[in-house]
N, C-alpha and C positions, 0 to 999 in steps of 0.2 A: 797250434790248434789242438784242442782237447776233444776227443770223440769218445762218447760213452754208449755202451749197449746194455740194455736191461729188459729182460722179460718181466713186465710189470704185473702180469696176471690180473688184468682189469684196471684200466686207467681211471675210470670213474670211482672205483672202490678205493684206489690208492693215490688220490690226488695229494693228500698230505705227505705221503711217503715220497711222491715225486718231487715235491718242493724240497724235502730234506736231501734227496739225491742231487738235485740241482745245486744246492748250497755246498754239499760235500765234495762233489766231483768238479765243480766249476766248468762244466762241459760247454763247449761252443756248439757242438752238434750232438744231439741225443737221439739214439735210435731205440725205439720201443718195439717189443713183440708181445703178442697175446693181449692186445688192447681190449678185446671183447666188446666192441661197439661199432656200429655202422658209421660211415663217414659223417653223416649229418648230426650224429649224437656226440661227436668228439668234443671235449670241453675246450674249445679254442680260446675263449676269452681268458679262462684260468691259466692256460699254458702261456698265452701271450703275456700275461701279467708276471709270469715267472722269468720273462726275458727272452722268449722265443717267438718273435713275430712271424717267422717263416715256418710253414708246416706243410708236409705232404702226408696224407693219410690214405690208407687202403684197408678198410675195415669190413667186418662182418657182424651180423647181429648175434651177440651172445658167445662168440668163440673166435679164436684166431685173430687175425688182423695185425698190421704193422704201421708204424708211423716214424717219420723223420722230422725232428724239431731242430731249428737252427737259429742262431743269433745273426747269421749272415745270410744274404740272399742265396736262393738255390732254385734250380729248375728241375722238373721231372726228368728222370732218365728212363732208359728202355727197360720194360718189364714184359711179362707174358703170363699166360694161364698155365702154370706148372702142372704137369701130369693131366692137362685138360681140365683143371679145376680152378674156378674163380673163388678161391677161399682165403685170399689175403695173406699170402705167405712170402711175398717179396715186394720190395719197393726200392727204386733206385733214384738217386739225386745227382745232379751235376752242379758243382760249385765253381767259383772263379779259379782260373789257372788250369782248367782242364781236369780237375779232380772229380772222380766219380765214386760215389758211395753206394754199396749194395747192402740192404738190410734184409736178412733172411730169417724165417721161422720154419725150420725143417720139421716135418711131422714127428711126433713122439714115438709112434710105432706100436702102441699097445703093450701087452704083457708077454705074449708068447712069441719068441724069436723064430718063427717058422712061417715063411711067406705062403706056404701051401694051405695053412689052416688059419692064418691071421691076415686079413685083408689090410689092416692098418700097418703091419710090418712090411707087407709087400709094397704098399704105397710109399713107405719111407725109403726102401731100397730103390724104388723106381725114381723117386725124387732126387736122391743122391746121384744116381746114374745120369739123370737129365741135367743136373748141375754140372757134372763133368763134361757132358757133351756140349753144354753152353760155354764152359770155360775154354774148350778147344777152339771156339770161334772168335775169341777175344783177341783183338790186336794189342800189341804192347802199349801200355799206358799207365797213368797214375790212378790206381784203383784201391779202394779199401772195402773189404768184405767183412761184415759184422753180423752178429745175431746169435740166437739160440739155435745151434745146429743139432742139438739133442744127441750128440755123440761125444763121449769122453775117450779120446784116441789113445792116450798113453797109459802105461802101467801106473804112473803116479798121478794120473788124472782121476783116479777112483780110490776109494778107501781100501779095497781089496781086489787086486787084479784077478787072483785065482777064483774067488767066490763070485765075481761078477762076469766072468767070461761067457756065461750062458744067460745073462740078464740083459734085456734090451737097453741099449745105449753104449754097451761095451763089448758086444759080440764081434768076432772077427769079420762077419759079413758087413757090419757097419764101419768098424775102424779101418778095414782095408779100403773101403770105398772112400772114406774121408781122406785118407792118405793119397789115394789116386787123384782125387779132386785137387788136393794141394799141389801135387806134382805137376798136374796138367798145365796150370797157369803160373807155376813157380811161385805160388803164394808163400809168404813168410809169416809164421805164427808170431805176431807182434808181442804177445805176452811171454811166451817161452823164449823170445829174444832176450828178455831180461831175467827170467826165472829159469834156473837150470832144470833139465829134464828129470834129474834125480830128486827134485824137491816136490813134495806133495802140494797140489794146487786144486782147489775146488771153487765152483761158482753156484752150486745147487745142493740143497739139502731137503729131503722129503718132509712133507708136513707130518708124516708119521713120527718124525723126530720131535717129540713134544718138549724136550728139554734142550735149550740151546747153550753151547754147541753139543752137549751130550757126548756121545762117543765120536763125534766129528766124522760121521759116515757120509761124506759128500762126493760129488762128482763134478768134473769141469765140463759143462755142456755149452757154455757161452764163450764165444771166440771173437777175436779181431785179427784179420789177416791183411797184409799189404802186398802189393806187387813189388818186384825188385827196384824200380826207380824210387820207391819211397823208403827202402830199407835204411839208407843213411840219414833219413829224416827223423827216425824214431828217437824220442827223447826219454820216455818213461812209460811204465805200465802199472796199473793198480787195480786190485780186486777189493771192492768195498765189503769185506766179510761181515763187518758189524751190522750191516743193513738187515741181515737175516734175523737178527735179534731185536729189531725194532717192533713197535706195536703194529699189529695187522700187516705183517710182512708178506712179500712175495716169497715163493720158495727159491727164487733165483736172486742173485745179488748183481749190482752193476759192475761192469768192467770198463775201465778207462785207459785209453792210450793217448799219449801226447806226441805230436809231430811238429817239427820245426818247418813250417810251410810259409 
């Protein structure tokens, strides 16, 4: 099974790009973030024509929103109103064989990394804390967590560790929380399972980067994690870097993990 996660940054605006991603990744399950459309406006017919007849959508008008597209049957899994907000940041699915997939879109956090003066950053930290509390309640099982977590945790997950230590997405307040979340449920970073920690790895490049790849000033914000029972099932991982250079791109690129299920 091939599972792909992608912050599409508007599903209706990037339908052509979605078709290219489907062809390039050969995904069996495709998890999208920031679909920017309400459930009723999601382009179901176009997505079904791409080979995904099974869909779960949790959207919002004009912003946020997540979707899980699948070639195989799936059922809705447990979700909640994170931080008391119904803003489409989490969607869960149950597949045959007891496999559970959780698709997250963690708040970006704004520009100022101070929760006292920036409500968006405070929301982000609270969201990560709530994810950790949720992870503590999980019974052992076959789970995959994917999504735009909006945190680049490692030194080689950003173009400059020193210069970005006080920039939102790589501050210690965020990276420490993400590592705590990983440890809580013993999540395994499925991409770093194949790519050494000392190798630079990015999934996001700012739109301010007008020349691709330019100075290659990226960050790894998009992740795929698995629980221990799935660790030995990991086959491969791939970041579709070239998608950032396509026409009308998202600022994120797809990340695909293959498992022998």
